C-alpha positions as CSV (number, residue, x, y, z in Angstrom):
1,M,0.1,0.0,0.1
2,A,1.3,3.3,-0.7
3,N,2.4,5.9,1.8
4,A,5.7,4.8,3.4
5,Y,6.7,7.0,6.4
6,V,10.4,6.5,5.4
7,S,11.8,6.7,1.9
8,V,13.9,3.9,0.5
9,D,16.8,6.5,0.1
10,T,17.0,7.1,3.5
11,L,16.6,3.6,4.5
12,K,19.7,2.8,2.4
13,G,21.8,6.0,3.7
14,T,24.9,5.7,5.9
15,G,23.0,6.7,8.8
16,A,20.6,3.5,8.5
17,L,21.3,0.5,6.6
18,N,24.4,1.7,4.2
19,I,22.9,-0.2,1.1
20,S,24.2,0.8,-2.2
21,G,22.8,-0.1,-5.6
22,T,19.1,-0.8,-6.6
23,A,18.8,-4.7,-5.8
24,Y,16.8,-4.4,-2.7
25,D,14.6,-1.2,-3.3
26,G,11.4,-3.2,-3.9
27,R,11.9,-5.0,-1.0
28,L,12.8,-2.0,1.3
29,L,9.9,-0.2,-0.3
30,A,7.6,-3.3,0.7
31,I,8.9,-3.5,4.3
32,S,8.8,0.4,4.8
33,E,4.8,0.2,3.7
34,A,4.3,-2.7,6.0
35,V,5.8,-1.1,9.0
36,S,3.8,2.3,8.2
37,R,0.6,0.4,8.5
38,Q,1.9,-1.4,11.8
39,V,2.7,2.3,13.1
40,D,-0.9,3.3,12.1
41,K,-2.4,0.6,14.1
42,Y,-0.5,0.9,17.0
43,A,-1.2,4.6,17.2
44,N,-4.8,4.1,16.4
45,R,-4.4,6.6,13.5
46,E,-3.3,7.3,9.9
47,F,-0.5,10.1,9.6
48,F,-1.1,10.6,5.8
49,P,-3.8,12.7,4.3
50,K,-6.6,11.0,2.9
51,T,-9.8,12.5,1.1
52,E,-13.1,10.5,1.7
53,V,-16.6,10.4,2.3
54,K,-17.7,9.2,5.8
55,V,-21.0,9.1,7.3
56,F,-22.1,9.6,10.9
57,D,-24.8,9.1,13.5
58,G,-26.3,12.4,14.9
59,N,-26.4,12.1,18.9
60,G,-29.2,15.1,19.8
61,K,-26.3,17.1,21.0
62,N,-24.5,20.2,19.8
63,E,-21.0,18.3,19.6
64,L,-20.3,15.6,17.1
65,F,-16.9,13.7,17.7
66,I,-15.1,12.5,14.5
67,P,-12.0,10.8,13.4
68,D,-8.7,12.7,12.9
69,L,-9.6,15.7,10.6
70,I,-7.5,18.0,8.6
71,A,-10.3,19.9,6.6
72,V,-14.0,20.0,5.7
73,G,-15.3,19.7,2.2
74,T,-18.9,19.6,2.9
75,L,-21.2,18.5,5.6
76,I,-24.5,17.6,4.4
77,E,-27.6,16.3,6.7
78,D,-30.6,13.9,6.0
79,N,-33.0,16.3,7.9
80,N,-36.1,14.6,7.1
81,L,-34.7,11.0,7.8
82,D,-35.4,9.9,4.1
83,G,-32.1,8.5,3.4
84,T,-31.1,11.5,1.0
85,Y,-28.4,14.3,2.1
86,D,-29.9,17.1,1.2
87,T,-29.3,19.9,3.7
88,G,-25.7,21.6,3.5
89,W,-24.2,23.1,6.7
90,A,-22.6,26.4,5.9
91,A,-18.9,26.5,7.1
92,T,-20.2,29.2,9.6
93,D,-22.8,26.9,11.2
94,Y,-20.0,24.7,13.2
95,D,-16.6,25.1,14.6
96,L,-13.8,22.6,14.4
97,E,-12.4,21.7,17.8
98,P,-9.7,22.0,19.3
99,A,-9.7,25.4,18.3
100,N,-5.9,25.8,17.9
101,A,-5.2,22.3,16.5
102,S,-3.6,23.7,13.1
103,P,-3.4,20.6,11.2
104,T,-1.6,22.2,8.3
105,A,1.1,23.2,10.6
106,D,4.3,21.2,11.1
107,W,3.5,21.4,14.8
108,G,-0.1,20.8,14.4
109,R,-2.5,18.0,15.3
110,P,-6.0,17.1,13.9
111,Y,-9.4,18.2,14.7
112,S,-11.5,15.7,16.9
113,R,-14.8,17.2,16.9
114,L,-17.6,19.5,15.2
115,V,-19.5,22.0,17.7
116,V,-22.5,23.7,16.4
117,N,-22.0,27.5,16.3
118,L,-24.7,29.2,18.2
119,K,-23.8,32.6,16.9
120,S,-24.3,31.4,13.3
121,N,-27.3,32.8,11.4
122,G,-28.0,29.1,10.3
123,S,-30.9,27.0,11.4
124,Q,-28.9,24.2,13.0
125,D,-28.8,24.0,17.1
126,V,-28.0,20.3,17.2
127,F,-26.8,17.3,15.4
128,L,-30.1,15.2,15.0
129,K,-30.2,12.3,17.1
130,E,-30.7,9.5,13.9
131,R,-28.6,6.7,12.4
132,R,-26.1,7.8,9.6
133,N,-27.8,10.8,8.9
134,Y,-24.8,13.5,8.3
135,Q,-22.3,12.9,5.6
136,L,-18.9,14.8,5.8
137,T,-16.4,15.0,2.8
138,G,-13.1,15.9,4.2
139,T,-9.5,15.5,4.3
140,W,-8.5,12.9,6.9
141,G,-5.5,12.1,8.7
142,Y,-3.4,13.4,11.5
143,R,-2.2,16.6,9.6
144,Q,-1.2,17.6,6.0
145,V,2.3,19.3,5.6
146,T,4.4,19.5,2.7
147,K,7.8,20.6,1.6
148,D,8.7,22.3,-1.9
149,S,10.7,19.8,-3.9
150,A,12.2,22.9,-6.0
151,R,10.8,21.1,-9.1
152,N,7.7,21.6,-11.5
153,G,6.3,18.5,-13.1
154,T,3.9,17.6,-15.7
155,L,1.4,14.5,-15.8
156,S,0.1,14.8,-19.5
157,T,-3.0,12.5,-18.9
158,G,-5.1,11.7,-16.1
159,T,-3.6,8.3,-16.2
160,T,0.2,8.3,-17.1
161,G,2.5,7.0,-14.4
162,S,5.7,9.3,-16.0
163,L,6.0,12.8,-14.0
164,V,8.2,14.8,-16.0
165,L,10.0,17.1,-13.9
166,D,11.8,20.4,-14.7
167,G,15.0,19.2,-13.6
168,S,16.7,16.2,-12.1
169,A,14.5,13.5,-10.5
170,S,16.9,13.1,-7.7
171,A,15.1,15.8,-6.0
172,L,12.3,13.1,-5.0
173,E,13.0,9.6,-3.4
174,V,11.2,6.4,-3.9
175,G,8.5,5.8,-1.5
176,Q,7.8,9.4,-1.1
177,T,3.8,10.7,-1.7
178,V,3.8,14.1,-3.5
179,Q,1.1,16.4,-4.2
180,I,0.5,18.2,-7.6
181,E,-2.4,20.5,-7.3
182,S,-5.1,18.4,-5.4
183,E,-3.8,15.4,-6.4
184,W,-1.6,12.7,-4.5
185,C,1.0,10.5,-6.3
186,Y,3.1,7.8,-4.9
187,V,6.9,7.8,-6.3
188,T,7.9,4.1,-7.2
189,A,11.2,4.7,-9.2
190,L,13.3,7.5,-10.7
191,A,15.3,8.0,-14.1
192,G,17.0,11.1,-15.4
193,S,14.3,13.8,-15.0
194,V,11.2,11.3,-14.7
195,A,9.6,9.8,-11.6
196,T,7.3,6.8,-12.0
197,V,4.3,7.3,-10.0
198,E,1.1,5.6,-9.0
199,R,-1.9,8.2,-9.6
200,A,-4.9,9.1,-7.8
201,K,-3.6,7.8,-4.2
202,N,-5.4,8.6,-0.9
203,G,-8.5,9.6,-2.4
204,S,-7.5,12.0,-4.9
205,T,-8.7,12.1,-8.6
206,G,-5.7,11.6,-11.5
207,T,-6.1,14.7,-14.0
208,V,-3.7,16.8,-16.1
209,H,-1.0,18.8,-14.6
210,T,1.4,21.2,-16.6
211,D,4.3,22.8,-15.1
212,K,3.0,22.5,-11.8
213,D,4.7,22.6,-8.2
214,V,5.6,19.3,-7.0
215,L,5.4,19.0,-3.2
216,I,6.8,16.1,-0.8
217,V,4.5,15.0,1.9
218,Q,6.1,15.3,5.3
219,Y,5.2,13.0,8.4
220,P,6.0,13.9,12.0
221,G,9.6,13.5,12.8
222,P,9.2,10.8,15.6
223,V,6.9,8.9,13.5
224,S,9.4,8.6,10.6
225,E,12.2,7.7,13.0
226,A,10.0,4.8,14.5
227,V,9.5,3.3,10.9
228,L,13.2,3.6,10.3
229,I,13.9,2.0,13.4
230,Q,11.9,-0.8,13.1
231,V,12.5,-1.3,9.2
232,S,16.2,-1.6,10.4
233,H,15.4,-4.1,12.9
234,L,13.7,-6.4,10.7
235,W,16.1,-6.1,8.0
236,K,19.0,-7.1,10.3
237,R,17.2,-10.1,11.6
238,K,17.6,-11.9,8.2
239,D,21.0,-12.5,9.3
240,S,19.9,-14.6,12.0
241,G,17.3,-16.7,9.8
242,F,14.5,-14.3,11.3
243,A,15.0,-16.2,14.5
244,T,12.7,-14.9,17.2
245,E,15.5,-15.3,20.0
246,I,19.1,-15.0,19.6
247,G,22.0,-15.3,22.3
248,M,23.5,-17.6,25.1
249,P,20.7,-19.2,27.1
250,E,23.5,-20.7,29.2
251,T,24.7,-17.4,30.4
252,G,21.0,-15.6,30.5
253,Q,21.9,-13.4,27.6
254,I,19.1,-13.7,25.2
255,T,17.4,-11.0,22.9
256,V,13.8,-11.6,22.2
257,F,12.4,-10.2,18.8
258,R,8.5,-9.6,19.1
259,G,6.5,-7.0,17.9
260,L,7.4,-3.4,17.6
261,D,10.8,-2.3,19.4
262,P,10.6,-0.6,22.5
263,D,12.2,2.4,21.4
264,V,9.7,2.6,18.6
265,K,6.9,2.3,21.2
266,E,8.6,5.1,23.1
267,L,8.6,7.3,19.8
268,L,5.1,6.6,19.2
269,N,3.3,6.6,22.5
270,P,2.9,10.5,22.4
271,Y,0.8,10.3,19.3
272,R,-1.0,7.2,20.4
273,K,-5.0,7.8,20.5
274,L,-6.5,5.6,23.1
275,V,-9.8,3.6,22.4
276,V,-12.5,4.0,24.9
277,A,-15.6,1.8,24.4
278,G,-15.0,1.2,21.2
279,F,-14.3,4.7,19.9
280,S,-11.1,6.3,19.5
281,A,-10.8,9.2,21.8
């Protein structure tokens, strides 16, 4: 699956696995992706941005708890309970909380609830109590932060996998997710001034882009470091035949390999969302 929190180039660097050549690129990318999903599972949240439509049950209150949210596209209500979402809420009808979350800042965090704005001129005062009567289209995830690659790129059709850059493709790395206008693409190979990408990732739509800024999606530093440690851990285990225990039992010196490395957990614990009564809090 796309969205690796550590690129292949970073994993191969002298500060990590110190691997030269490209023979293991495919395997390293697969491990990075797998560990990134393992991290998502441990943290009970996803750290990549994704556009998606979600539906919610109204609770009869003026506050509605939601999964990690970066931005709202539309909020539509089924106000007569006929199965059709037909009453749109204006952006002024609700507030996003926490107020200072700032999920598009590199220090930010996601929104976790909608609160009816009683100061609005709209007619909404509560989220009507009913099953699946609210539809929210938005950008979901922990936060959305990008870095300019200093390259512009062209995708000549909505489906081509060849991203033609205005300079060397070395500005990108295999395993990065990039944003071009409103489309997210996943980098799988580099050659000359062309990056091979998977199109329309994370709920976006493939379209034509002509000489547009290529932005690199950034993840929280501790999350990327956690993935780097765990991938390195798994990669080195191949030297022991992937044994679950190594050492000398007669001296009591045994190393046990199971699950996430303790240092990985320490890095992720500040980001971990606890699940209470079946709902992520």
